[in-house]
N, C-alpha and C positions, 0 to 999 in steps of 0.2 A: 861408519859402521853399516855394512850391507843389510843388517837386520832391520834398521830403521826405515829403509826404503819401502818395506812392506806396508808401512803406515799409509803410503799413497793409495793403497787398494782398499782402505777402510771405507765403508759406505757413509761417510760424513762429509760435511762441507769444509770444516776446519778442524785440525787436530795438531797437537804439539806433544812431543815425547822427548824425555831426557833420560840419559843413562849416566851414572857416576861409577867409574871403576875406582874402587877404594884402594886397590893395590896395583896401580899401573906398572910398578916394577916387580910385581910378583911376590913381594914380601908380605908375610902374614903378621897380624897383630901379636903383641907380646901376651904372655899368659895372664897378665893383670888387666887385660882389656884395653890397653892404650894402643897407640900407633907404633909400628915398628920403627919409624923414623920421624918423630915429631919435629916440627909441626906438621900436621896432616896436609898432604897434597894428593888430591885425586885428579882423575881425568874425566872431564864432562863432555859428553857428546849429545847434541840435540838435533831434532828434526822438527820443522815447522816453526811457527811464530813464537818466539820466546817471550814477547811482551804483550801478546794479545790477552785480554781478560776473558776468563772462563769461570763459570760456576763450579765450585768444588763439591757441592753436595756433601755426602757423608765423609769424604776425606777430611772435612772440617774437624771431625772427631779426633784426628791425630794431633791437630794443633790445640784443640780444647783440652785433651787429656794431658798434653805436655804442659799446658798452663797450670792444670791442677797439680801436676807433679812438682812444678816450680813452687807452687804455693805450699805443698807439703814440705819441701826442703827449707822453705823460709819460716815454717812454723805457723803459717796462716791457717792451714787446715791439717787434719791428720787422716791418714788412710783408714783408720779404724774408728773414726768418730761416727756417731749415728747420723744418718742422712737418708732422706727418702722415707719409704714405708717403715713401720715398726720392725725393728730387728735388722734393718739394712744399714750399711755403712758406705762411706765414700768408695771403699774398695769394691763393694758389691756393684755400685752404680757404674764405675769405670769398666767393670768386667761384664756388664749386662747380666748380672745375677741378683738384682734387687727384687725381682718379682713384678716390677712395673711392666706394663704392656708397651707396644710400640708408640702409641700416642697418649695424649692426656687422659687421665681417668684413674680410678682406683687400681691397686695391684691386682694382678691376675693369678699370682702364686706367691707363696711365702718366699722370703729371701733364701738364696742358696740352694734352691731345689732344681732349677732348670735355667738354661741359658736363653733368655728372651731378649732379642735385639730391641733396644729401647731408645728412641729419640727422646722420650719423656725423661728418662734417667739423666741424660746430658743437660736438659734444661734445669733439672734439680741441682746438678753439679755446678752449673754456672751461678745459681743463686747462692750455693754454699760458699763459693770463692768470693763472690761479691760481698756477702755479709761479713766474711772473715777479713777481707781486705778493705772494707769500707769504701769501695768504689765500684763502678759498673764493671761487669765482666768484660765487656768490649774494651774498656780502658786497661784492665788488668792483662788481657790477652795481648793488646798492642804493646804495652810497656814491658811485659814479662817475656814475650816470645817474639812477636813480629819485628819490633824495632831492634832487639839484640841480634837477630838473625839477618838483618838487612832486608826484610820482606816488606818494604815500604809501600808497594803497590797493592798489597792484599788487604781487603777490608771485610769486616764482619757486619752483616745486616742483622743486628740483634732485634729489629722490629718484625722480622719475618717469622712465620711459624717454625721454621727450622732452627733459627737462632744459633746457639752454641753447638747444636747437633749437625747442622747442615747449611749454615748461612754464610760461609766464606766465599769470596770470589777473588781471583788473582791470576797472575800470569805463570807460565811454566818456570820462568827464572826463579820465582819465589818458591814454587813447589819443589824445585831441585834443592834449594837452600834448606827447606824443611826436611826433605829426605836425607840429606847429608847430615843434618843435626841428629835425626833419629838413628842414624848408623854410627855416628861418632859424636856423642853428646858433649856439649859444652855448658849447657844450662842446668843440667842435673848431674848428680854423681853416679859413679859406676854401679853402686848397689841398687839405687833407685832405677837405673836403666835396666839392670838385670831383672828386677821384679816386674818392670813394665813389659818385658818381652818374654816372661815366663807365664805359663798358664796359671790363672787364678781359679780356685775352685775347680781343679782339673778334671774331675769325674763328671762334670755336668754335660748333659746332652742338650742339643738345641738346633735351631734352624739357622743356616747361613743364607740370608735372602738371595734368591736367584739360583741357589745351588742345592738346596735340600737340607734334610735333617742328618745330623751326625752325632754319633755316640762313641766317644766324647766329642765335644765341640770346643776345642781349646781357644781361649781368649786371654790376652794379657790385660794390663792396665791401660786400655785404650786400643792398642793394635790387635787386630785379629791374627791368630797364629795358624799357619798352614797345617802343621801336624801331618796326619795321614789322610786328610780330607781328599776325596776324589768323587766327582769332578771338583775342580777348583779354578779360580780365576787367574792363578799363577800357573807356571808351566810344570810339566811332569818332571823336569830336571831341577826344579827349585828344591832346596833342602827343606826338610820338615821344620827347621828353625826359622824359615822365612816369615816375616811379619809385615803388616801394613793394613791397608783399607781400600775399598773402592766406593764410588758414589753413583747415585742414580743419574747424575748429569753426564756420565761417560768419563768419569775421572778415576784414576787409580794411583796408588803409590805402594811399592813393595821394596823391602830390604832383605837381601839374602846374605846373612852374616857369614855363612860358610863359604860362599863364592866371593864375598867382598864386593857386591854389586847392589846399586840402587837403581830402580827403574820407576819412572812416573809418567803419567800421561793425562792429557785433558782433551776433550772433544765437545762438539756442539750437537751431539745426538745422544738422546737418553739411553741409558744402559738397557740392553736387551740381548736377543740371540746373537746379534752381530758381535757384541763385546765378549760374550761367552765363548765364541769361536776364535776371535782375533787376539784377545789378550794372552791366552796360554801359548799360542803359536809365537807371538812376539817374544814372550818371556824366554821360551826355549831357544829362540834364535839369538836373542841378546846374550844369554849365558854362553852359547857356543861361540859367538863373535868375540866376547871378552876373553875366553879361554884361548882362542886362536891368536888373538892379538898379543897376549902375554907371552905366548910361546914363540912368537915371530920376532926376529931382530929388526924387521922393517917397521919404523915408527908409524907408518900409515896403517899398520895392522893388516 
């Protein structure tokens, strides 16, 4: 893909980017949310080292929230059980609506009043799952998500301050596997997946770190939803239904269900103005590349 060559111009020492075309033959999913021609076959294109270890930072939340949803389907926890501050639930914590602030400490607002991005809330979630499953959250994440998806190289540093909110490190190959799962779930059912990618407490306003305040600021059960946010870390041609996450380590993962594309990246430079400029440009170029390749009879795209 010509679009991935642009990564060479990023002001980083090392970067790796992967794209999954979920509909390489142009077929759309069926109305029930399954694949047009099961079993699923996608086309993966990568640039850079697929096996190099990178810190994932807050992209960790996508794996953590998936583990929580697996626990919900197993009956280990319930989305609407009390968790965190008084009046808050697991659902509030997943959607950054519990009232907890970014870091440890007492709540800074009542639950359900505003969208407050909270690493502390994900630490609480890890504890809820650990208590319900009678095992460490790291073990639950490994057994419930990482191993089933073949993400054997990815590890959680649950002794770090980030822990379940930002403590994963792994290679691009594993991040591609996570992105594909988030687009075409096998670990959770369709109803749970639709809830995860639908805005929870949809009228809440809040701040998307690095991009400003939005009213509303849509968020699902873990994934951030693009909605009408502008500026944004995805492209201007990404659909409003696009969901995903980015991290302060220079990591990102988005799924555009309308386009049928997953894109994810890892880098060794902290998020900043370079990423705010580079990521949307890449996203638009990737979407254009995929569209051209589907329309072309040439297998090379």
